[in-house]
C-alpha positions in Angstrom: 0.1 -0.2 -0.1 1.5 3.4 -1.0 0.2 6.6 0.8 -0.7 7.9 -2.3 -3.0 5.2 -3.5 -6.8 7.0 -3.9 -8.5 5.5 -1.1 -6.1 7.3 1.1 -6.0 10.7 -0.5 -9.2 11.9 0.9 -7.7 11.1 4.5 -4.1 12.8 3.6 -6.0 16.0 2.7 -8.2 16.0 5.7 -4.9 15.6 8.0 -3.0 18.4 5.8 -6.1 20.8 6.3 -6.3 20.0 9.9 -2.6 20.8 10.1 -3.3 24.1 8.2 -6.0 25.1 10.5 -3.8 24.3 13.3 -1.3 26.6 12.0 -3.8 29.3 11.8 -5.0 28.9 15.6 -8.2 27.4 14.7 -10.3 26.0 17.7 -11.0 22.2 17.5 -14.6 22.7 16.6 -13.9 24.7 13.7 -11.3 22.1 12.6 -13.7 19.1 13.1 -16.7 21.2 11.0 -14.3 21.6 8.0 -12.4 18.4 8.1 -14.7 15.7 9.6 -11.7 14.6 11.8 -12.8 14.0 15.7 -11.7 15.8 18.7 -9.3 13.3 19.6 -7.5 13.0 16.1 -7.1 16.6 16.1 -5.6 16.9 19.6 -3.2 14.1 18.4 -2.2 16.0 15.3 -1.4 19.2 17.5 0.5 17.0 19.8 2.4 15.2 17.3 3.2 18.0 14.9 2.7 21.5 16.6 5.0 20.7 19.5 7.8 20.6 17.2 7.2 24.2 16.2 9.5 26.6 17.6 7.0 28.9 19.3 4.1 27.1 20.8 1.0 28.0 18.8 -2.1 28.6 21.3 -4.8 26.5 21.5 -7.9 28.8 22.0 -10.8 27.5 24.0 -14.4 28.0 24.0 -17.0 29.2 21.6 -15.9 30.5 18.1 -16.7 34.2 17.4 -20.3 34.8 16.6 -20.8 38.4 16.7 -21.5 40.0 13.3 -21.0 43.7 14.9 -17.4 42.7 15.1 -16.9 43.5 11.5 -18.5 46.9 11.7 -17.1 48.0 15.0 -14.6 50.2 13.8 -13.5 51.9 10.5 -10.1 49.7 10.5 -12.3 46.7 10.9 -14.8 47.4 8.3 -12.0 48.1 5.8 -10.4 44.7 6.9 -13.5 43.3 6.5 -14.1 44.3 2.8 -10.7 43.3 1.9 -11.1 39.8 3.5 -14.6 39.4 1.8 -13.1 40.4 -1.5 -10.5 37.7 -1.3 -12.9 35.4 -0.2 -14.9 36.2 -3.2 -12.5 36.2 -5.5 -10.8 32.8 -4.5 -14.2 31.1 -4.7 -14.6 30.6 -0.9 -17.7 32.1 -1.2 -20.3 30.1 -3.3 -22.0 31.7 -6.4 -25.6 31.3 -4.8 -25.0 32.6 -1.2 -28.4 31.9 0.9 -28.6 28.4 2.2 -25.2 27.0 0.8 -23.3 24.5 2.6 -19.5 26.0 3.1 -17.5 23.6 5.3 -15.5 21.0 3.2 -12.4 20.0 2.0 -11.7 21.9 -1.1 -13.2 25.3 0.4 -11.5 24.8 3.4 -8.3 24.5 1.4 -9.3 27.9 -0.3 -10.3 29.5 2.8 -6.8 28.9 4.2 -5.3 30.4 0.6 -7.6 33.7 1.1 -6.6 34.1 4.8 -3.1 33.8 3.9 -3.5 36.2 0.8 -5.3 38.5 3.4 -2.5 38.6 5.8 -0.2 39.2 2.9 -2.0 42.3 2.1 -2.5 43.3 5.7 0.5 42.1 7.7 -0.9 43.8 10.9 -4.6 42.7 10.3 -7.0 42.6 13.6 -9.1 39.7 11.8 -8.2 36.3 13.1 -8.5 33.1 10.9 -12.0 32.2 13.2 -13.2 35.6 12.6 -12.4 34.9 8.7 -14.2 31.6 9.2 -17.2 33.4 11.0 -17.1 36.2 8.1 -17.1 33.6 5.2 -19.9 31.5 7.0 -22.0 34.6 7.7 -21.6 35.8 4.2 -22.6 32.6 2.7 -25.7 32.4 4.9 -26.8 35.9 4.1 -29.0 36.1 6.9 -26.8 39.1 8.9 -24.3 40.0 6.5 -24.0 40.4 3.0 -21.6 42.0 0.4 -22.5 45.2 -0.9 -21.1 48.4 -2.9 -20.2 51.7 -1.4 -23.3 54.1 -2.2 -20.3 56.9 -3.2 -17.7 54.9 -5.1 -18.9 51.4 -5.6 -16.1 49.6 -3.8 -17.1 46.3 -2.2 -18.1 46.7 1.3 -19.5 44.1 4.0 -22.8 45.5 5.3 -25.8 44.3 7.4 -28.5 42.5 5.6 -30.9 45.2 5.8 -29.0 48.4 6.4 -30.9 51.6 8.0 -29.2 54.0 5.4 -27.0 53.8 2.4 -23.6 52.4 3.2 -20.5 53.9 2.5 -16.6 52.8 2.7 -14.6 54.8 5.0 -13.2 56.7 2.5 -16.1 58.0 1.2 -18.0 58.3 4.7 -14.9 60.9 5.7 -15.4 62.8 2.2 -19.0 63.1 3.1 -18.4 64.3 6.7 -15.8 67.0 5.5 -18.3 68.4 3.3 
């Protein structure tokens, strides 16, 4: 038996994705949802492979982020959310038919990691963690609280509430409107 045989490839993909999620400091429940691995298997992976990392990666405990207000809390987070949402969309993490689509899976998980890594390359001192990126992708896919929108001033991509009370503007157009 070779490790490259077809019947082992899906298991290998699960393990590789789980290790990638661990490097991004994902919670066990997030890894389980995206890979289908058991909690015990995830913990064993962490002990076996991540203990060799020079700096010990923290294991976050508790619930994953779940408040959509996080992404609109400040202008900085609004801008970062828009950049991340754009990258998620461009790389195909967000399905074409948003509402009700299933998101977690091995292929989308790999795309999610690529999108997050590209986002961190664009914004090295980013405030949005991997867990928040997973939540943003999930919330945008569900479409019940957040959606991708366009700035009323310039048309750039923004993350907005499902039913905003007023026209939504990016931080640049909002600053220009205030100064006039």
